[in-house]
C-alpha positions in Angstrom: -9.2 -5.8 21.9 -11.1 -3.0 20.0 -9.8 -4.4 16.7 -11.7 -7.7 17.4 -14.9 -5.8 18.1 -14.5 -3.8 14.9 -15.1 -6.9 12.8 -18.7 -6.6 13.8 -18.8 -3.6 11.4 -18.2 -6.0 8.5 -20.9 -7.9 6.6 -19.5 -11.2 5.3 -20.5 -11.6 1.7 -18.5 -14.7 1.0 -16.1 -16.6 3.3 -14.1 -19.6 2.3 -13.2 -21.0 5.7 -9.7 -21.5 7.2 -6.7 -20.1 5.3 -4.5 -22.9 3.9 -1.3 -23.3 6.0 0.9 -23.3 2.9 0.1 -19.7 1.9 0.4 -16.2 3.2 -3.0 -14.5 3.1 -3.3 -10.9 1.8 -5.6 -8.6 3.7 -6.8 -5.3 2.1 -9.5 -2.6 2.5 -10.7 -1.3 -0.8 -12.8 1.6 -2.1 -13.6 1.9 -5.8 -10.4 -0.1 -6.8 -11.6 -2.4 -9.6 -9.1 -0.9 -12.1 -6.2 -1.8 -9.8 -7.5 -5.1 -8.4 -7.1 -7.1 -11.6 -3.3 -6.6 -11.6 -3.3 -6.7 -7.8 -4.5 -10.3 -7.6 -2.4 -11.3 -10.6 0.7 -10.0 -9.0 0.2 -11.7 -5.6 -0.9 -15.0 -7.1 2.3 -15.0 -9.1 4.2 -15.1 -5.8 2.2 -17.9 -4.3 -0.8 -16.2 -2.6 -3.9 -18.4 -2.5 -6.2 -16.4 -0.3 -7.3 -12.7 -0.3 -9.4 -11.3 2.5 -10.9 -8.0 1.3 -13.1 -5.4 2.9 -15.1 -3.4 0.3 -15.8 0.0 1.9 -18.6 1.9 0.2 -17.5 1.1 -3.4 -19.8 2.4 -6.2 -17.9 0.8 -9.0 -17.5 -2.9 -9.8 -15.1 -3.7 -7.0 -17.4 -6.2 -5.3 -18.6 -7.9 -8.5 -15.0 -8.4 -9.6 -14.0 -9.8 -6.2 -16.9 -12.2 -6.2 -15.8 -13.5 -9.6 -12.5 -14.6 -8.1 -12.3 -18.1 -6.5 -9.8 -17.2 -3.8 -11.3 -14.1 -2.2 -13.1 -13.7 1.1 -15.3 -10.6 0.7 -16.7 -8.4 3.4 -18.6 -5.2 2.9 -19.1 -2.2 5.3 -20.5 1.3 5.3 -19.2 2.0 8.8 -17.1 5.2 9.3 -13.6 4.4 8.1 -11.9 7.1 10.1 -13.3 5.7 13.3 -11.7 2.4 12.4 -8.3 4.1 12.1 -8.5 4.4 8.3 -9.6 0.8 8.1 -6.6 -0.5 10.0 -8.8 -1.8 12.8 -10.8 -3.9 10.4 -7.7 -5.3 8.8 -6.2 -6.0 12.3 -9.4 -7.7 13.4 -9.4 -9.9 10.3 -5.8 -10.8 10.7 -6.4 -11.8 14.3 -9.3 -14.0 13.1 -7.5 -15.7 10.2 -3.7 -15.3 10.8 -2.8 -15.7 14.5 0.6 -17.3 14.9 1.2 -17.1 11.2 2.4 -14.6 8.6 0.0 -12.3 6.8 0.4 -9.4 4.3 -1.5 -6.2 4.9 -1.4 -4.0 1.8 -3.7 -1.5 0.0 -5.1 -2.2 -3.4 -2.6 0.2 -5.0 0.5 -1.5 -3.5 2.5 -4.3 -5.0 5.2 -5.8 -2.9 8.5 -6.4 -4.6 11.8 -7.9 -3.4 15.1 -9.3 -4.6 14.5 -12.8 -6.1 10.7 -12.3 -6.6 10.9 -14.2 -9.9 12.3 -17.3 -8.0 11.0 -17.1 -4.4 7.4 -16.9 -3.2 5.9 -14.7 -0.5 6.0 -17.7 1.8 9.7 -18.1 1.0 10.2 -14.4 2.0 8.4 -14.9 5.3 10.6 -18.0 6.0 13.7 -16.0 5.3 12.6 -13.3 7.7 11.8 -15.9 10.3 15.3 -17.4 10.0 16.6 -14.0 10.9 14.5 -14.3 14.2 12.3 -11.4 13.1 8.6 -11.0 12.9 8.1 -8.1 10.4 9.2 -6.8 7.1 10.0 -3.1 6.5 8.9 -2.2 3.0 8.4 1.5 2.3 6.1 2.8 -0.5 7.7 4.1 -3.7 5.4 6.4 -5.7 5.1 5.1 -9.3 4.0 7.4 -12.2 3.6 7.4 -16.0 5.8 9.4 -18.4 2.9 11.5 -19.7 0.0 13.3 -17.9 -1.4 11.4 -14.9 -4.9 11.5 -16.2 -3.9 9.8 -19.5 -2.6 6.7 -17.7 -5.6 4.5 -18.3 -5.7 0.9 -17.1 -7.1 -1.8 -19.4 -8.3 -5.1 -17.9 -5.2 -7.0 -19.1 -2.7 -4.2 -18.3 0.0 -4.5 -15.7 0.2 -1.4 -13.5 4.0 -1.2 -13.8 3.7 -1.0 -17.6 1.4 2.0 -17.4 3.3 3.8 -14.6 7.0 2.5 -14.7 8.8 5.6 -13.3 9.9 6.5 -9.8 12.0 9.2 -8.2 15.6 8.7 -7.0 16.7 9.5 -3.5 18.6 12.6 -4.6 19.6 14.2 -7.9 21.1 17.5 -9.0 20.9 19.1 -5.6 17.3 18.0 -5.0 16.1 15.6 -2.4 13.2 13.3 -3.4 13.3 10.7 -0.6 15.0 10.9 2.8 15.6 8.2 5.4 14.5 9.3 8.9 14.3 7.7 12.3 10.9 8.6 13.7 9.8 8.3 17.3 9.0 4.6 17.3 10.2 3.3 14.0 12.2 3.9 10.8 10.7 6.1 8.2 11.2 7.1 4.5 10.1 10.7 3.8 8.8 11.7 0.4 9.5 15.4 -0.4 8.3 15.4 -3.9 4.5 15.4 -3.3 4.6 18.7 -1.3 6.5 20.4 -4.1 3.8 19.5 -6.6 0.5 19.4 -4.8 -1.0 22.3 -2.7 -3.3 22.5 0.3 -3.2 22.2 4.1 -2.1 18.5 4.0 1.1 19.5 2.1 2.4 22.2 4.4 3.4 22.3 8.1 2.1 25.0 10.3 5.3 27.1 9.8 4.8 26.9 6.0 7.5 24.4 5.3 6.7 21.4 3.0 5.4 18.2 4.6 7.6 15.1 4.2 5.2 12.3 3.7 6.1 9.1 5.6 6.2 6.3 3.1 7.4 3.7 5.7 5.3 0.6 6.1 5.5 -2.8 7.7 3.1 -4.9 5.5 4.3 -8.4 6.2 4.1 -9.7 9.8 3.8 -12.8 11.9 0.8 -12.2 14.1 0.4 -12.8 17.8 -1.8 -11.4 20.6 0.3 -8.2 20.8 0.3 -7.4 17.1 -1.8 -4.3 16.3 -1.9 -2.3 13.1 -3.8 0.8 14.3 -1.1 2.6 12.2 0.4 0.8 9.2 3.4 3.2 9.4 4.3 2.1 13.0 2.6 -1.0 14.2 2.7 -2.3 17.8 4.8 -3.6 19.5 7.3 -0.9 18.3 10.4 -3.0 19.2 9.5 -5.6 16.5 9.8 -3.0 13.7 13.1 -3.4 11.8 15.0 -0.5 10.3 16.5 -1.9 7.1 14.6 -2.1 3.8 14.5 -5.7 2.4 11.5 -5.0 0.1 9.4 -2.2 -1.2 5.8 -1.4 -2.1 5.3 -0.1 -5.6 2.6 2.5 -5.0 0.3 3.1 -7.9 -1.7 6.2 -6.7 -1.0 8.3 -9.8 -3.1 6.7 -12.6 -5.8 7.9 -14.9 -8.6 7.7 -12.3 -6.6 9.9 -9.9 -9.1 12.8 -9.8 -12.2 10.6 -9.8 -10.9 8.4 -7.0 -9.9 11.3 -4.8 -13.3 13.0 -5.4 -15.1 9.8 -4.3 -13.1 9.6 -1.1 -13.9 13.3 -0.4 -17.6 12.6 -1.0 -17.6 9.9 1.7 -16.4 12.5 4.2 -14.4 9.9 6.2 -10.8 10.6 5.3 -7.9 11.6 7.6 -7.7 15.3 8.4 -11.1 15.8 6.8 -9.8 14.8 3.4 -7.3 17.6 3.2 -4.8 15.4 1.3 -7.5 14.4 -1.2 -8.7 18.0 -1.6 -5.2 19.1 -2.4 -4.9 16.4 -5.1 -8.2 17.4 -6.7 -7.5 21.1 -6.5 -4.1 20.7 -8.1 -5.2 18.4 -10.9 -8.2 20.7 -11.7 -5.7 23.6 -12.2 -3.2 21.4 -14.1 -5.2 18.7 -15.9 -2.1 17.8 -18.0 0.1 17.4 -14.8 2.9 14.9 -15.2 5.3 13.8 -12.5 8.0 12.7 -15.0 11.3 14.6 -15.0 14.7 14.2 -16.4 16.0 12.4 -13.3 13.1 9.9 -13.2 14.2 6.3 -12.9 12.5 3.5 -14.8 11.5 0.3 -12.9 12.8 -2.8 -14.7 12.6 -5.1 -11.7 13.8 -5.2 -8.1 17.4 -4.6 -9.2 16.3 -1.1 -10.2 15.5 -0.4 -6.5 18.7 -2.1 -5.3 20.7 0.1 -7.7 19.1 3.2 -6.4 19.6 2.2 -2.7 15.9 1.6 -1.8 16.1 -2.1 -0.9 18.8 -4.6 -0.2 19.8 -7.8 -2.0 18.6 -10.8 -0.1 20.9 -13.7 1.0 18.6 -16.6 0.0 21.2 -19.3 0.4 
């Protein structure tokens, strides 16, 4: 499989050996993410994660130094072309096939925190066991964009700050005649379309050829039990397609819109390896340059107070733990 070969792109900096059987490993590909990684590892350790497998792709900040200071992180580095590795998905898939065959693994980005009903009482391993009792092999958990009340660029992250304390707001599905999110059945899996981004940001990535706004697919399947057929060449619709459920038992709180928003997107653009030639990142940078005080907050914004906030708004379901 090409994903297995892609692991040869990765330089092992530190590897800790086999993953303990009593934990679900977290696999991520990171670029200049040190500001988010502190809360990222805190969040997942709190739900029982004891191993992180991280690829540092061309970071110029303290990402690698921070990860090496953590006792439970396998660290790889690469300067290989990310787009040729399907946005890093081939690297993540290759590592999952190396460390997590016939077991559960969580594939998330560094700006994504998985949440679910009962997260304060049940671990990630408990969640995987619940899914397995349903005779399923994957979890459908769409991204929910999180944002601060004030300007995006003012949302600074301190080392001891929780991301959700800095950016606790999210959009509802629908309010006052305006659609923010929309469920959609795509060709091979369920999807959740975000309509808000294309109303705020400009550029080729935010408009269809006919001039209509793009609906961004927020659907993801981050948690899976891996086997020989599993392949995450696309996180939005992994193979085999018939293993992708359609109901939302969990969500990924997505912390893209923080104080380093402009700097991060510029760094991705400078690499020249982003999808569509970096059109999405260029649109973010152009918009924030024109509107440096841009805020995503509005009168219908919802505040996240825990998974019950997402259950109330219809984004995820309550779980039958007993």
